[in-house]
GURO-618462 format. One record per residue (C-alpha): residue number from 1; residue in one letter; x, y, z. Coordinates in nm, 3 decimals, always signed. Layout:
# residues N
<dolum: NUM, bator: A, X: X, Y: Y, Z: Z>
...
# end
This chain:
# residues 125
<dolum: 1, bator: M, X: +3.512, Y: +0.071, Z: +0.124>
<dolum: 2, bator: K, X: +3.318, Y: +0.360, Z: +0.273>
<dolum: 3, bator: L, X: +2.983, Y: +0.469, Z: +0.132>
<dolum: 4, bator: K, X: +2.742, Y: +0.746, Z: +0.220>
<dolum: 5, bator: V, X: +2.377, Y: +0.637, Z: +0.241>
<dolum: 6, bator: T, X: +2.082, Y: +0.871, Z: +0.288>
<dolum: 7, bator: V, X: +1.770, Y: +0.733, Z: +0.461>
<dolum: 8, bator: D, X: +1.470, Y: +0.956, Z: +0.535>
<dolum: 9, bator: G, X: +1.682, Y: +1.265, Z: +0.485>
<dolum: 10, bator: K, X: +1.960, Y: +1.153, Z: +0.721>
<dolum: 11, bator: T, X: +2.304, Y: +1.073, Z: +0.579>
<dolum: 12, bator: Y, X: +2.499, Y: +0.781, Z: +0.722>
<dolum: 13, bator: E, X: +2.856, Y: +0.676, Z: +0.648>
<dolum: 14, bator: V, X: +2.890, Y: +0.297, Z: +0.630>
<dolum: 15, bator: D, X: +3.178, Y: +0.056, Z: +0.582>
<dolum: 16, bator: V, X: +3.124, Y: -0.211, Z: +0.316>
<dolum: 17, bator: E, X: +3.339, Y: -0.516, Z: +0.256>
<dolum: 18, bator: V, X: +3.360, Y: -0.660, Z: -0.095>
<dolum: 19, bator: A, X: +3.316, Y: -1.037, Z: -0.076>
<dolum: 20, bator: E, X: +3.451, Y: -1.105, Z: -0.427>
<dolum: 21, bator: E, X: +3.643, Y: -0.885, Z: -0.661>
<dolum: 22, bator: P, X: +3.455, Y: -0.826, Z: -0.987>
<dolum: 23, bator: Q, X: +3.609, Y: -1.006, Z: -1.286>
<dolum: 24, bator: P, X: +3.700, Y: -0.785, Z: -1.581>
<dolum: 25, bator: G, X: +3.550, Y: -0.877, Z: -1.918>
<dolum: 26, bator: P, X: +3.208, Y: -0.935, Z: -2.070>
<dolum: 27, bator: A, X: +2.917, Y: -1.056, Z: -1.866>
<dolum: 28, bator: S, X: +2.882, Y: -1.433, Z: -1.837>
<dolum: 29, bator: Y, X: +2.528, Y: -1.428, Z: -1.975>
<dolum: 30, bator: M, X: +2.353, Y: -1.281, Z: -2.273>
<dolum: 31, bator: T, X: +2.004, Y: -1.137, Z: -2.280>
<dolum: 32, bator: Q, X: +1.766, Y: -1.117, Z: -2.571>
<dolum: 33, bator: P, X: +1.461, Y: -0.897, Z: -2.606>
<dolum: 34, bator: A, X: +1.131, Y: -1.068, Z: -2.537>
<dolum: 35, bator: P, X: +0.884, Y: -1.087, Z: -2.824>
<dolum: 36, bator: V, X: +0.616, Y: -0.820, Z: -2.818>
<dolum: 37, bator: R, X: +0.256, Y: -0.934, Z: -2.849>
<dolum: 38, bator: V, X: +0.034, Y: -0.680, Z: -3.021>
<dolum: 39, bator: P, X: -0.343, Y: -0.717, Z: -2.973>
<dolum: 40, bator: A, X: -0.556, Y: -0.753, Z: -3.283>
<dolum: 41, bator: S, X: -0.704, Y: -0.430, Z: -3.414>
<dolum: 42, bator: G, X: -1.040, Y: -0.348, Z: -3.264>
<dolum: 43, bator: A, X: -0.949, Y: -0.503, Z: -2.930>
<dolum: 44, bator: P, X: -1.062, Y: -0.294, Z: -2.633>
<dolum: 45, bator: P, X: -0.786, Y: -0.102, Z: -2.456>
<dolum: 46, bator: P, X: -0.666, Y: -0.244, Z: -2.126>
<dolum: 47, bator: P, X: -0.855, Y: -0.115, Z: -1.821>
<dolum: 48, bator: L, X: -0.711, Y: +0.192, Z: -1.659>
<dolum: 49, bator: A, X: -0.559, Y: +0.157, Z: -1.315>
<dolum: 50, bator: P, X: -0.766, Y: +0.321, Z: -1.043>
<dolum: 51, bator: T, X: -0.653, Y: +0.671, Z: -0.963>
<dolum: 52, bator: P, X: -0.446, Y: +0.671, Z: -0.646>
<dolum: 53, bator: V, X: -0.589, Y: +0.853, Z: -0.348>
<dolum: 54, bator: G, X: -0.363, Y: +1.077, Z: -0.138>
<dolum: 55, bator: D, X: -0.261, Y: +0.940, Z: +0.201>
<dolum: 56, bator: D, X: -0.424, Y: +1.240, Z: +0.364>
<dolum: 57, bator: K, X: -0.763, Y: +1.118, Z: +0.234>
<dolum: 58, bator: V, X: -0.751, Y: +0.753, Z: +0.345>
<dolum: 59, bator: C, X: -0.769, Y: +0.550, Z: +0.663>
<dolum: 60, bator: R, X: -0.533, Y: +0.252, Z: +0.671>
<dolum: 61, bator: S, X: -0.554, Y: -0.049, Z: +0.898>
<dolum: 62, bator: P, X: -0.285, Y: -0.028, Z: +1.167>
<dolum: 63, bator: I, X: -0.296, Y: -0.407, Z: +1.220>
<dolum: 64, bator: S, X: -0.377, Y: -0.728, Z: +1.034>
<dolum: 65, bator: G, X: -0.704, Y: -0.890, Z: +1.132>
<dolum: 66, bator: I, X: -1.063, Y: -0.974, Z: +1.042>
<dolum: 67, bator: V, X: -1.330, Y: -0.707, Z: +1.002>
<dolum: 68, bator: V, X: -1.596, Y: -0.768, Z: +1.269>
<dolum: 69, bator: K, X: -1.817, Y: -0.463, Z: +1.211>
<dolum: 70, bator: V, X: -1.826, Y: -0.174, Z: +0.962>
<dolum: 71, bator: S, X: -1.977, Y: +0.145, Z: +1.105>
<dolum: 72, bator: A, X: -1.884, Y: +0.391, Z: +0.828>
<dolum: 73, bator: Q, X: -2.109, Y: +0.432, Z: +0.523>
<dolum: 74, bator: P, X: -2.038, Y: +0.620, Z: +0.199>
<dolum: 75, bator: G, X: -2.165, Y: +0.977, Z: +0.224>
<dolum: 76, bator: Q, X: -2.138, Y: +0.983, Z: +0.605>
<dolum: 77, bator: S, X: -1.971, Y: +1.286, Z: +0.764>
<dolum: 78, bator: I, X: -1.698, Y: +1.192, Z: +1.012>
<dolum: 79, bator: Q, X: -1.489, Y: +1.367, Z: +1.273>
<dolum: 80, bator: P, X: -1.147, Y: +1.264, Z: +1.408>
<dolum: 81, bator: G, X: -1.191, Y: +0.975, Z: +1.651>
<dolum: 82, bator: D, X: -1.522, Y: +0.848, Z: +1.506>
<dolum: 83, bator: I, X: -1.528, Y: +0.466, Z: +1.489>
<dolum: 84, bator: L, X: -1.513, Y: +0.351, Z: +1.125>
<dolum: 85, bator: L, X: -1.485, Y: -0.024, Z: +1.180>
<dolum: 86, bator: V, X: -1.385, Y: -0.290, Z: +1.430>
<dolum: 87, bator: L, X: -1.107, Y: -0.544, Z: +1.365>
<dolum: 88, bator: E, X: -1.040, Y: -0.866, Z: +1.552>
<dolum: 89, bator: A, X: -0.681, Y: -0.981, Z: +1.587>
<dolum: 90, bator: M, X: -0.562, Y: -1.248, Z: +1.828>
<dolum: 91, bator: K, X: -0.907, Y: -1.263, Z: +1.996>
<dolum: 92, bator: M, X: -0.899, Y: -0.889, Z: +2.072>
<dolum: 93, bator: E, X: -1.119, Y: -0.628, Z: +1.909>
<dolum: 94, bator: T, X: -0.966, Y: -0.300, Z: +1.796>
<dolum: 95, bator: N, X: -1.164, Y: +0.010, Z: +1.700>
<dolum: 96, bator: I, X: -1.033, Y: +0.173, Z: +1.382>
<dolum: 97, bator: T, X: -1.108, Y: +0.544, Z: +1.409>
<dolum: 98, bator: A, X: -1.115, Y: +0.834, Z: +1.165>
<dolum: 99, bator: P, X: -0.781, Y: +1.017, Z: +1.149>
<dolum: 100, bator: M, X: -0.940, Y: +1.331, Z: +1.002>
<dolum: 101, bator: A, X: -1.268, Y: +1.512, Z: +0.954>
<dolum: 102, bator: G, X: -1.443, Y: +1.470, Z: +0.622>
<dolum: 103, bator: K, X: -1.698, Y: +1.271, Z: +0.431>
<dolum: 104, bator: V, X: -1.666, Y: +0.898, Z: +0.360>
<dolum: 105, bator: S, X: -1.641, Y: +0.843, Z: -0.016>
<dolum: 106, bator: A, X: -1.577, Y: +0.466, Z: -0.014>
<dolum: 107, bator: V, X: -1.558, Y: +0.178, Z: +0.231>
<dolum: 108, bator: K, X: -1.310, Y: -0.075, Z: +0.092>
<dolum: 109, bator: V, X: -1.389, Y: -0.367, Z: +0.329>
<dolum: 110, bator: A, X: -1.690, Y: -0.560, Z: +0.458>
<dolum: 111, bator: A, X: -1.759, Y: -0.765, Z: +0.770>
<dolum: 112, bator: G, X: -1.567, Y: -1.093, Z: +0.751>
<dolum: 113, bator: D, X: -1.288, Y: -0.960, Z: +0.526>
<dolum: 114, bator: N, X: -0.924, Y: -1.023, Z: +0.615>
<dolum: 115, bator: V, X: -0.716, Y: -0.704, Z: +0.611>
<dolum: 116, bator: Q, X: -0.342, Y: -0.651, Z: +0.622>
<dolum: 117, bator: S, X: -0.153, Y: -0.386, Z: +0.813>
<dolum: 118, bator: G, X: -0.137, Y: -0.070, Z: +0.600>
<dolum: 119, bator: Q, X: -0.429, Y: -0.168, Z: +0.377>
<dolum: 120, bator: V, X: -0.669, Y: +0.114, Z: +0.284>
<dolum: 121, bator: V, X: -1.002, Y: +0.046, Z: +0.456>
<dolum: 122, bator: V, X: -1.186, Y: +0.379, Z: +0.408>
<dolum: 123, bator: E, X: -1.143, Y: +0.663, Z: +0.158>
<dolum: 124, bator: C, X: -1.262, Y: +1.017, Z: +0.234>
<dolum: 125, bator: E, X: -1.335, Y: +1.330, Z: +0.035>
# end
């Protein structure tokens, strides 16, 4: 069977083999709705999720590692290339630099924290 798949705006034509033919008839399992739990009246509403910040306003860690030093402070003005923090990974230190000019609104990590690749470390205004 041939299918067309679009990835990142590019269309690819792929061949797919069906391992088993689907069996006609009803599904072999039944589902039932889960009971709904309603909080007692007067209960506080659940906390709101933090508002997401646009990717153009954040600095993400390019690697996983441990924060050795944090140079950026909230309210600080930064320029592209300014060192925001230093990460250690595999006994090597890596400077994490500002990708854009702006003002630091929040530093999401502290010295000693473990960070993952892609994690937001600094938010800017």
